[in-house]
N, C-alpha and C positions, 0 to 999 in steps of 0.2 A: 606715695600717696595712690591710692587705692584706682585709680587709671592705671597703676601701671603694674603689670604681669613678671614679677622676679624670673630669674633667670634659672634654669635649675642648674643644680653642677653634675654636669652628666663624667657616671665611672669613661675611663680609658681601657677598653676593654676588643669588643668586639669587632669595629672596622665595618658598623654597614650602616645607612640610611634608611631607618624607616619611613617609608612615606606615610605613611597613617595620622604618623605624627604632626606630618606641615600640614601646615590651613588649609579647611578644604577650600577656601575664595580662592588662595594662591595657584593651587594646584590646578580650581576651574580657567581662571587669568591664564596661565603658562599651558596648560592644553589650546586654551582658543588661540590665542598668538598663534599656535602650532596649523592653525586652518583659517586664519587670518592675516594674517605677511604673510604678500607675494612670493618672497621668496622661497617656502614648501613648497610654490606652486612648480616656480621652476625646475625646484629638488626632482619631485616626486616625475614630472615632466624627461628628467634626464633618467630616472629610474626604465621606467617607460620604453624610452631609446634607446637603453643601453639591452632589454632582454629582446627588443627590434634588432639587434647587433646579434646574439645567439640564434634567436633563427636564420640571421641573414649569412651566419658562418657552418650552417648545418646544413643550411643548400647549397654551400660551396662543393655537397659530398653525396648528390643528388642526379641523378641523368639529368641531364639538358637533350629538347628536344627542340626540333627547329623545319619552321615548313620554309619551301625554300622554289622562285619559280621565275625562270632567266630566261630569254629569246635573242639571240646575238644573229645577223650576216654577215656570210663571212665569204669575201669572192678574190679569189678563183680557189676552186675546189681541184684536189687533186681529181685527176682523168687518166683510169687505164684503160688503154686502145687494146684490144680485144679482134683481130685476123677471123672474118670472118668466112673467107676465099677468093681467090683471084686477087682483083685490088681493091675489096672490100673491106671494109674495116667498122669496127660496134663501139664507138665512146661507153664508158662507163663510171660514171662517177662515185666514189665509196667514198660522199660524205654532202652534206642538204650544204645547198647553202642559209637555208632557214634552218637552224635552229635550238629546238625546245625543248624545254627542263620542267619537270615540277616532280621539287625528292620530300618527302620528310626525313629529315639526317636525325638519327642520336650518338649520342657520344657516354660513355661514364664510365669515370678514372678506375681503374681494379686497383690503383697500386701509387702511392705517394706522397711516401714515407711519413708519414703522418702530420698532413700540413694541413689539411682538416680540422682532425681534430685537436692539434696546437694552435688555430684558427680558434675553435670554440672555447678549448680552455680560457686563452687569453682575453674571449669574448664576456666570460665569466667573471671573471678576474675585472672584468672590469667593470662588470655590473652588480658586484660585492663592493669596490669603490664608493658607487654611485649609494647604495644602502648607508656603505658606514656613513658616507658625507653627509646622510640626511637626520641618524644621528647623531652626529656631529653638531650639523648646526641647531639640533632641539637641545645639547645639552648648553650650548650657546647663550639660547636666549633663552631657557630656563633662566639661566643665571641674569640676565639683563633683567628680566620683569621682577623675579625677588629681588632683587636689588631695588629697585624700583621700587615696589612692594613694600618692604622694612625703610626702605629712606620716605615713605611717608610716614608713614606707620614713628617713628622716629621724628619729623618734621611738624604730626599729630602732637607726639605726646610734648615734645616741644613747646604747643603753641600753648601744651595744658598748666608746663610749668609755667609760662610767661602770665596767664590771663589770673595764677593760683597768684604767684608775686605781684600784679596790678591791683587785684583785690586788697591784698593786706597793705601794701602801699595806701591803698583809700580808702580805707580805714581807719590806718594810722596817721591822713590826711582829716579826717571828720573828729578823730580826737585831740591831734594839737590845731587847726582853728574853735575849736570851744576851749583848749587851752590861749588863746589868742583872744580869743573874748573876753576872759575870764582872768586879763594880766598875765598869766603863768606859763605864756611859751612868745616869741617873738613873729613877726611877718614874715621873715627872712625863713625859718625854722617849713612854716604853710610854704612856700614860695622853694623853697629848696624838696621838700619832700615833689609837689608838681612837678618838677622840672625832674625828678628820678621816676615818676611817675611817667612822664614825656616822654626819655627815655627807653623805658621798658616799651608804650607803645610802638615808638622805632621798629625796635627786635623783633615785636610781632609780627609788624608791617612785613619785614624781611620774612621775617619764615616761614608766612601765609606766601608772600609773593615765593618762592620757592616752594612752599606745597603745589602749589597751582601749575607748574611749569612739568614737579614728577606728575599729575592730573595728565600733564598732556602727553607728557613722553609715552603713559599708557596705555594713553588712547591709539596713541600712534601702534604702540609695538601689542598693542590686542582688539582695536577697536572697541573696546566697552570703557565707556566712559564709570569712573568707577565710584561708587557713594562717597559721598564726603564725613558722612557722619560715621560712631563709632571708630574707635584707635585701639586696640588693644596691639599690643607690643612682645608679637607670640616667635616665639625662633623657633627651626627644624629640633630634635630632637635627635641630636646623633651623639653616635659613638666612634669615635675615633682611635688607635692606636699613635701611640705616641715615639711608637720608630718609625723611623721616617723611611726606614731601605722596605716596613711591610706595607706603607703605603704607597711605596714606589710601585712593587709590585704589583698590589691591587691595580693601582695607576695603566701598566701593562696588556693587563687583563680585563680592564672593563672602561677603561677611556677612548672614547674614537677618533683621538688625535694616535692612539698608537693601534689602534684599526685601521686606519688609514694611512699610514706608512707599512703596518705590515701587508696592505691591498698593494700601494704600488711596487716591493723587493717581488711579490708574484706579477706581476703586469707587467718589472722586469724581464724577469725569470720567461717569463712565457716566450716574451719580445724575443730574450737569447737565443732560446729554444725556436722560432720562428724563422729567426734570422741564420740560425745554422742547415736548417732544413733546405732552408734555398737556393736552387740552384742543384740541385738532387735529383735523380730521374724519375718520367713516371709514364706508366706505361697504362696506357688510355685504350677502349674499345670501342668501335666505330660501327655504325649500320647507319642503312637508308635503303630508302624503296621510294619508287612514284612513276612516274610516267616519263617517256623522251623520244625522239627522234635521231635519225640516225645508226640507225644498224640496215647493214645490207640483208639484204636482197632489195626490198623497197624499203630505201631509208627517207621517206616522206610521212612512213609509217610513223603514227605516236605509237611504241608498245609499251609493256610492262617492263619495269626494270629492277635491278634490287642490289645490295652492295655490303660488305661488312666484311673486316679486320680489323687489326689489332697494329697500334702507334707508342712505340717504346721512345719516348724526348731523353734525350743525352743531354746536355748540356756541357759544353767543353770552354768558353770563353764568352765571361762580361767584363774584362776590363778590371778587374780583382773589387767590385762593385760588390759581392758577395762577405769578402772578405774583411772590405772595409765596412760595411753593415754589424756583423758578428765582431768586430773588436771596439764602434758605437756601441754597442748593444750587453757589452759587457763592462762597460764605463757608466753606465748609464745606473749598470746594475749594483754594481760599488760604491757609486755616489749615495743611492737609495739606503746601501746599508749603512755609509757613513753617516747619515740622516740620523739615525738613530743614536748615533752615541753624544750627536748634539740635542736631541730632545731628548735624553734618559737626562742630556745635563742641566737642563730648564726646567723639567720638569722637581727634577732633583731641591734644586733652590727654592723652586714655587712651594712644597711645601716644605718645607724646613721653615719657610718662612709665613705657612698658614699656622701648622703647627708652635710657635712664639709666640703670635700673637696674640694665638685665643689660650695658650698658659698665661702668659703677660693681662691679657684680657677679665681673665678667671680672676685671679688674682689680687686684681688692683680694683676689681667691686667687692671686695669683701672690706678692704679698704674705706671702700665709696660709702657702704652703707655706714660706717662705723660712724664717716664724717659727715654724713645724713642727720644720725642721730644726733651726737651730738654738736651740731649748726642748728638745728631743730632747740633744742636745748636752752642752748644761749641766744639766742632768741625771745623764747618765753620768757628768760631775767631780761631781757636790754629791755624787753613787750613792761613786763611788771614795776622795771625800776623806773623806765619815761613816767606809764602812767601816777607813778609813788614823783615825782618830780623829781627824784633821784640822778633817771638816767638821762640825757641828752637824744636831739632828734639823730644826731648824728651815729650816736652807738646803735640806735636804732634803727638806722638806715643798711651799716655795716652788719649789723646779724641779719635783717632779709635777704639782703646781698649774697651773703656767706652761704646759705640756708641755697639760693639756689642755682650758685656756682655748683654744692654740695651734687644737688639734685642733676643738672645739666651733664655735669661728672660723669656720674653716675649710669645715666642716658647714653653719653655718649659710649662707654667702657660697654653698652649691653649690645651697643649696634653695629662698634665694632668684632666685638664677639659672635653676630648673626654674621659679620660681613665674612669674616675666618671661618667660618665654620661650612658658609657658603662656597667660597674660595675651595675648602678641602673636598667638598664635595662634587665641585666642577673638574677639579685635576682625578679627582678617581673611579668620575666618571659613572655616580650614581642615578639613577633614577626615582627620584624624588618627585614624582610627580601623575 
C-alpha cells in the first residue's frame, strides 16, 4: 500500500547509526523530553552539586584564618611576696583576675601525605559519575520516546489497513445487496459480510484506543501533544555488525552504563587511597596575632602580641579503625570490578538477541512481501468469480482476510525490526538524537 514505507535492507558493516537518517520530528521529541521530563532537572542539579564538592575538596588545602575574642575571670591568682625592708612586704600579682584576649589565628597544612589531592580526585570521580548518569538516562529516555514514536506509527499503519479492509468489505456488501435484489444471492450472504464489517470495526476501535494511549504516553514524556495527522512508518538507518563481540566492544566504549561502572571503579579506587592515607602524620604551620593583657609589669594593660609555630601530628592508635576502613574499601573495589563480568554477560545476551531479531525479521519481510502479492492476486480472482456468479461470498471474504493478515504480518515484522535496531543502538550507546 502507498501509505507504507518499505524497510530498506541495510548492509551489515559500519557499526554506526547516523543521526541524520533518523526522522527529524523524532529527534525533536527526544530532545524535548530532556528539557521537559523532571528527572533531568534533578540529574543536572546533581552535576552542579558535584562541582561544588570539588571546590569544597580543594578548599581543604587552603589556609584557614579565624578571629577570636575571649574574656575570663580567675580567682585566686598567683601573688609574689617581695620583702621591701624591715617587716614590710610588697605583694605583686603575676596575672590579672580579669583576662582579655583578641586574636587572629591562621593555620596551613604543609604536609598531609596527599590527603587533599586524593579528596579532590574523589570529588572529580563523583562529578564524572554524575555526568555519565545524565547520559545514561538520556539514552534510556531516547529509547522510550523512540519506542512510543514507532508504536504510534505502527498503530496508524494498522488502522490504515483496517480502513482498507472495511472499505473493501463495504464495497463487497453493496455488490452482494444488488445480487440479493436480483435473486442471485442470499440474505445470509449480506448479513455475513455485515458481521465481518462489524468485527473489523471493533478491531479498529481497539487499535485507536491503543493509539490514544500512546499519544498520552508521548505527552507525559515530552509535554508535547503529537499531531494525529500523518503516519509515515520510518526506520532509523542503522548499520550494525553481525559480530556480537565487536558490538560488545563498541558498547564498552560507548554505552553510558559501562561508563558508570568505570566511574564506580574509579571512585572505589580513590576511596581506598583515601582510607590508606588516613592516620598518616601531618605538619601544620600555625600563626596568630592580636592583643591581650597579663604581661608584667603592668598585667592589666592590653598589649600587642603574636605567635608562630609548627605542629606535627602523629596518630598512634585509633582502635584499628583505619585498618578496617582500608579492608572495607578494598572489598568495595573488588565488588565493582566483579560487577563488570555480570554486565558483560548481560550485554552479550541482549546483543545476541537483538542481532538475531534483526536477521530474523529481515528474512521474514522477504517472505511477507511475496505473501502479500499472492494474497492480493487471490483476492482479485475471488472477487471476479463472485461477480460472475461462480464464486461464493465465503471465498471472497477469506481472500480479503488473507490480504489483511499478510499486510499486518509485514507491518509487524517491520515494527519488530525497528525495535530490534533501536535496542541495538541503545546497547551500543549510539547518540542518534
